[in-house]
C-alpha positions in Angstrom: -2.8 1.7 -12.3 -0.8 -1.2 -13.8 2.3 -2.8 -12.3 4.5 -1.3 -15.0 4.0 2.3 -13.8 4.9 1.3 -10.3 8.1 -0.3 -11.6 8.9 2.7 -13.8 8.4 4.9 -10.7 11.0 2.8 -8.9 13.4 2.9 -11.8 13.3 6.7 -12.0 15.6 6.5 -8.9 18.2 4.4 -10.7 18.7 0.9 -12.1 17.5 -2.2 -10.3 17.6 -5.9 -10.6 14.4 -7.8 -10.4 15.4 -8.9 -6.9 16.0 -5.3 -5.9 12.7 -4.2 -7.4 10.9 -6.9 -5.4 12.6 -5.6 -2.2 11.7 -2.0 -2.9 8.1 -3.0 -3.3 8.1 -4.0 0.3 9.6 -0.7 1.6 8.4 2.1 -0.6 5.9 1.9 -3.5 4.6 -1.3 -1.9 2.8 0.9 0.6 0.5 2.1 -2.2 0.6 -0.8 -4.7 1.1 -4.4 -3.8 2.6 -6.9 -6.2 4.0 -10.4 -5.6 7.4 -11.4 -7.0 5.8 -13.7 -9.5 4.3 -10.6 -11.2 7.3 -8.3 -11.0 9.8 -10.4 -13.0 7.5 -11.2 -16.0 6.5 -7.5 -16.2 10.1 -6.4 -16.3 10.7 -8.7 -19.1 7.7 -7.4 -21.0 8.9 -3.8 -20.4 12.3 -4.8 -21.8 10.7 -6.2 -25.0 8.7 -3.0 -25.4 11.7 -0.8 -25.0 10.7 0.8 -21.8 13.8 -0.5 -20.0 17.3 -1.7 -20.9 18.8 -4.8 -19.5 22.3 -5.8 -18.7 24.0 -8.5 -16.8 25.8 -7.5 -13.6 27.9 -9.5 -11.2 26.0 -11.1 -8.3 28.3 -12.8 -5.9 31.6 -14.4 -6.9 30.3 -16.7 -9.7 26.9 -15.5 -10.9 25.2 -12.6 -12.5 21.7 -11.0 -12.5 19.8 -8.9 -14.9 19.8 -5.2 -14.0 17.1 -3.0 -15.6 17.5 0.7 -16.4 14.7 3.0 -17.6 15.0 4.2 -21.1 13.9 7.5 -22.7 10.8 5.7 -24.0 10.2 4.5 -20.4 10.5 8.0 -19.0 8.1 9.3 -21.7 5.6 6.6 -20.8 5.8 7.3 -17.1 5.6 11.1 -17.6 2.5 10.6 -19.8 0.9 8.4 -17.1 1.8 11.0 -14.4 0.0 13.7 -16.4 -3.2 11.7 -17.0 -6.1 12.0 -14.5 -7.0 8.5 -13.2 -10.4 7.1 -12.5 -11.4 5.6 -9.2 -12.0 1.8 -9.2 -15.1 0.4 -7.6 -15.0 -0.1 -3.9 -14.3 -3.5 -2.4 -14.2 -2.9 1.3 -14.9 -6.2 3.1 -14.4 -4.7 6.6 -17.0 -1.9 6.2 -19.4 -4.3 4.5 -19.1 -6.7 7.4 -19.7 -3.9 9.9 -22.9 -3.0 8.0 -24.4 -6.4 9.0 -23.2 -6.6 12.6 -26.8 -7.2 13.7 -26.1 -10.8 12.5 -23.0 -11.1 14.8 -22.8 -11.8 18.5 -21.7 -8.6 20.2 -18.5 -10.2 21.6 -17.5 -11.2 18.0 -18.3 -7.8 16.6 -16.1 -6.3 19.3 -13.2 -8.7 18.5 -13.5 -7.8 14.8 -13.3 -4.1 15.6 -10.4 -4.6 18.1 -8.4 -6.4 15.4 -9.1 -3.6 13.0 -7.8 -1.1 15.5 -4.7 -3.2 16.2 -3.9 -3.6 12.5 -4.2 0.1 11.7 -2.4 1.2 14.8 0.7 -0.8 13.7 0.2 0.6 10.2 0.1 4.2 11.4 3.4 3.7 13.3 5.1 2.1 10.3 4.0 4.9 7.9 4.9 7.5 10.5 8.4 6.1 10.8 8.9 6.2 7.0 7.5 9.7 6.7 9.8 10.9 9.4 12.7 9.3 7.7 11.7 10.9 4.4 11.5 14.3 6.0 14.9 13.9 7.7 16.5 12.5 4.5 17.6 9.3 6.3 15.1 6.8 4.9 17.2 4.4 2.6 14.8 4.6 -0.3 14.8 8.5 -0.3 18.6 8.5 0.1 19.0 6.5 -3.0 16.5 8.6 -5.0 18.0 11.9 -3.9 21.5 10.6 -4.9 20.3 10.5 -8.5 18.9 14.1 -8.6 20.6 17.5 -8.2 20.4 19.2 -4.9 17.9 21.9 -6.0 15.3 19.0 -6.6 15.6 17.5 -3.2 13.1 19.6 -1.3 10.4 19.1 -3.9 11.0 15.3 -4.0 10.9 15.1 -0.2 7.8 17.3 0.1 5.7 15.1 -2.3 6.8 11.8 -0.8 6.0 13.1 2.8 2.7 14.5 1.6 1.7 11.0 0.3 2.6 9.3 3.5 0.7 12.0 5.5 -2.4 11.1 3.5 -2.0 7.3 4.2 -1.4 8.1 7.9 -4.6 10.2 8.0 -6.6 7.4 6.3 -5.3 4.8 8.7 -6.0 7.0 11.7 -9.6 7.5 10.4 -10.0 3.7 10.3 -8.9 3.5 14.0 -11.4 6.3 15.0 -14.2 4.6 13.0 -13.6 1.2 14.8 -13.5 2.9 18.2 -16.9 4.5 17.5 -18.0 1.0 16.4 -17.1 -0.4 19.8 -19.1 2.2 21.5 -22.0 1.5 19.1 -21.9 -2.2 19.8 -21.9 -1.6 23.5 -24.9 0.8 23.4 -27.0 -1.4 21.1 -26.2 -4.5 23.1 -27.5 -2.8 26.2 -30.6 -1.5 24.5 -31.6 -4.9 23.0 -34.4 -6.5 25.0 -33.5 -9.8 26.6 -34.5 -12.9 24.8 -34.4 -11.2 21.3 -32.0 -13.1 19.0 -30.1 -11.8 16.1 -31.6 -12.1 12.6 -29.2 -15.0 12.0 -30.6 -16.8 15.0 -34.2 -16.2 13.9 -33.4 -17.6 10.5 -32.2 -21.0 11.8 -34.6 -23.8 11.2 -35.9 -25.7 14.2 -33.9 -28.7 15.3 
């Protein structure tokens, strides 16, 4: 997925300035596609040159203006084509699971700390995602309110259902990481107890004599 399709997705809910788009990335599509501000503004300008969005100056404060972007028919066509195209899966780059695969090189207390931080991170993430999902279901989340305002009433239930479904998947994935890390803590405890005294980790054995 490229950044432009994430931006087109946002613009299907209505026009946005670059500043607004950057803010929306933190609260909606940013949950599934991260992009820094330094990438968003240049991509919007490229999309304008390619006719995927229109640009107009709107008042911003008492004396200044900002560029507001609106999706064009060509932009809608490009987004619809992308939505109807099966996507491949990128190669995995999972540093946390890779690190866990070599915990025999870590001291048990450090392995435990790594896993506890993993649990803490995903516990917070589950709560954030759950709050957004519940707001979507209730129709109170600011992002869903804005989107629903641009579509007829008979489309609302379908829009809400797909958005909630996506968040449910992310919640389940994050909860699975919590469960995995908890099993890891149990594994570290069990293997630490089973290890004979005086046996070092592979890392310790590999150290040259002083």
